[in-house]
Structures are given as C-alpha cells and as structure tokens.
N, C-alpha and C positions, 0 to 999 in steps of 0.2 A: 473533580467529582466524577465518579464512575457512572456509566450509563445504566439504564434499567437492565436487569437480568444478568449483569456482568458476573456477579458471584456464582449464579446458577450455571452460566456457560463455562466458567473456569472449572467448577466442580465436575460438570459433565464431561468436559474435555479430558480431565485427569482420569476420571473413571474409565473412559474409553481406552486409556493406556494402562489400565490396571493399577493406577496410583490411588491410594486411599485418602490422601490429603485433600483438603477442601480449598486450598489456595496455593499460589505459586511460591509464597514466602517460605513455606515449609518443605519445599522441594529444592533440589540442586539445579533446577532448570535456569537457563539464560533467558531473561524476559526483556522485551523491548516494547516501548510505547512510542508509536510514531503516527504522523499523518502521511499516509502514502497514497490513498485513492488511486491505486494502479493495480488492475487485475494481474498483470504480468509479474509484479513483485510478489504478490501473495501466492500465485501459482508456483513460483519457484520455492517459496517457503514450504508449501505442501510437498513438493518433490523432494525436499531435503528432510522430510519427516517432521516438520514443525507443526505447532498448534497455531491456528489463525482465528482470532476473535475480532472481527470488524464491528464498528458501530454503524447501524443503518437506521433510516426512518422506519417506523412501524408500518407505514403505508406499503412497504414491501410485501406484507402478508395480508393486504386487503383492508387494513385499518384506516380510518380517517385521521388518526392521530399522527402528527409529524414529529413526535418526540423521538429522540435517539434511543435505540436499544441495542444491546449486544446480541450477536448471534455467533455460531461457529461455522466456519467454512470447512466442510468435511472433505469434499473432493470436486473434481471437474472432469468432464468427458475429454476424449482424446484431442478434439479440435477446439476445446475451450469455448464452446458456445453455450454450454449449460453448466450450472454448479449445483451441488447438493449442499444444503444448509440445514443446520439445526435451529428450529424455531422454538425458543424457550417458552413462548406464550402457550403453544399447543403441545409442548413436550414431544415433538416429533421432527423427523427430517423431511425436507421438501426439495424437489427439483425445480429450478427456475432458470430462465434465460440469463446469461451473464450480463447482458446490457441492462436488464431490469435490476439486477443486483447492484451493478456499478452505479446506476442512477441514484438508488436509495442510499448507497454508501457515500457517494459524493455529496448528496444533499445534506447528510448528517455531519459533514465536515471532514470526512476522510480519515477519522481516527481508527486505529487498528492496534491490537496487542498481538504480538507473536512470541512464541516460546519454543526453545530447543533444549534437548538434553545437554547437560554440561559435559563437554568433551575437552575442556582445557583451552578452548579458543580464546584468544586475546579479546578483552572487553574494552572498547574505546570509551573514553570519558569526554563527553561533549559539554560545552557550556549550555546553560539553560537559556534558551532563546524565546521561551513562550511569552515573555513579557514584552518583547520587542515589537513595535508597530512600524510597518513600512508606510511611508507617506503615499497618498493616493496618486500623486503625480509621477510615481515611478513604475506605473503599469507597463509603459512602453519599454523601459529599461529591462524590466523583468522578462518580458517576452523576447527581447533581443538576446538576453543572456541565455534563456532557455533554448533558443534556436541555435546559438553558437555552441552550446553544450551538445546538442544533437549532431551538429556538423562535425565536431571534434570526435564524437563517438563513431560516426560513420566513416571518417577518414582512417581512424585507428583500426576498425574492423576490416575495411577494404585493404589495408596494408597486410592483413593476415589472410586475405583471400576470400572474404565474405562478399556475397553478391545478393541481389534481390531474388526472392522466391515467394510464392504465395503462402507458404508455410515455413516455419522455422525448422531447419534440418541441420543438426550439428555435425553430421557426417559430410553432407554436401556443402556446408558453410553457406547456407542461404537463409534469409530472414525477410519477412514482409515489411520490416521497419527501415529497410535500405531505400528510403524515399526522401524527398525534401521535407523539411519540418512542416510546411504548410499542408502536406498531404498525409501527415500522421493522424491516426485516430486520436480523439480527445483524451482518451485514457493514457495514451503514450506520451502526448504532449505534457500531461500532468506530471509525469515522472521528471521531465526536464525542468518544469516550473518549480517543483519542490526543491531541486538542487539550487536553482537560481535564487529562490526565496530565502533558503537557509544561508546562502553566501552573503546576500545583502543584509540579513539580520545580524550575521556575525560582524560585519564591518560596522554597523550601527552600534552594536553592543560593545565593541572595542573603542568606541569614541570617535570614529571617523564620520565626516560629513561628505555627502556625495552631492556635487553641484554640477550643473551643465555649463560648459563654457559659453 
C-alpha cells in the first residue's frame, strides 16, 4: 500500500526534471523500493542525481497525525545538518534539521523510493523477503552481525588508507565512521542492521533454521 501523497510526490519529482509523465511506470527510470532509514544512503542518491521519496510521519510538519506520508528529499546542505524537503500537504519546500527528518522517517518504518535515469546499469533480482518474520530472540544475533559488518567495512577501508576524520573527505581518505560500532550514530548503525536483517531473512526464506548451541 502506497503512503499518502505518494502519487503527488512522484508527479512533482518528475515535473522538476521536465518529465511530463505522472508515474514511474511510464518512464525508463530505474526504481527501487527499500527500507533504508539511513541519511547517508539517500544523500549519496542525491549526489548521483537520483530522486528520493521517503515515507515520514506527518508529525514532521507539525501535525498530530502519526500517519505515514510521502515527501521528496530535494537537497541537503554541505555538512548534512539540514535538508530541504517538499511538503505535499502544503505544496511547498521546507528546510528542516536532518535529525528531525531522520526521526520522522525512522518512526514511519524507514520506507523509501529512489529512482535514477536508465543508463543500462545491471538490475539485481532479489527474493521477496517482505513476508519473512525474524524471531524476537534473535535481536542479540542481529546486533552482533551488524557490528561484525561494520568491523569488516572498517578493516577494508583501513587497508585502502582511510582513517578517522571529523568529516568525510575522499581526497584525504578520512571519515567520521572510522570508530567502534558502539560509537556510531544510530543512523549509521541502522545501515549495518539492515544488512544483517536481510541476511537473516534470506536464510529463513531458504529453509534454514538458526539455533544456538
């Protein structure tokens, strides 16, 4: 089920690109539906020229309603502390702190639609894991897998010369994420948790049972 204002946001995002179609289906764009709940991921999408339509709680715009609604992430400032969003309820763009945006996005379940121009890029075909439920007693396992994923990432980046820095700098090879998992911002931990969750769901979907010795 699409969130409120989703069609309006798609139509507006396409119009901003000079595309007259009202939906993605009638374009040649590559479209992805994901649960990401990670500002870093969508900021990269913006940097690649993609369209970003997250689902957030309507409370983001001062409403008492916690219903999920679609918005458009239009841009972010240089240090990623503020975002410019299209508010379909008011038919206008608004600037908000990124933490406030992330909280409303995460509270609505982290759903996000992204779309890119079709450039012939390989399109992976993933199994549908939306129906898979992870048992509640696997929370500790998920967190351990997420931490291990971060540590593997950190070792790989360090082997390339990356070190800690207060801001990401691709020339100096510095990143603020070169810290222990426990010290990561919640938004960054969420990225690793998503990877761990999808891995566990895949194992369950393929018929495997996971038991502790």
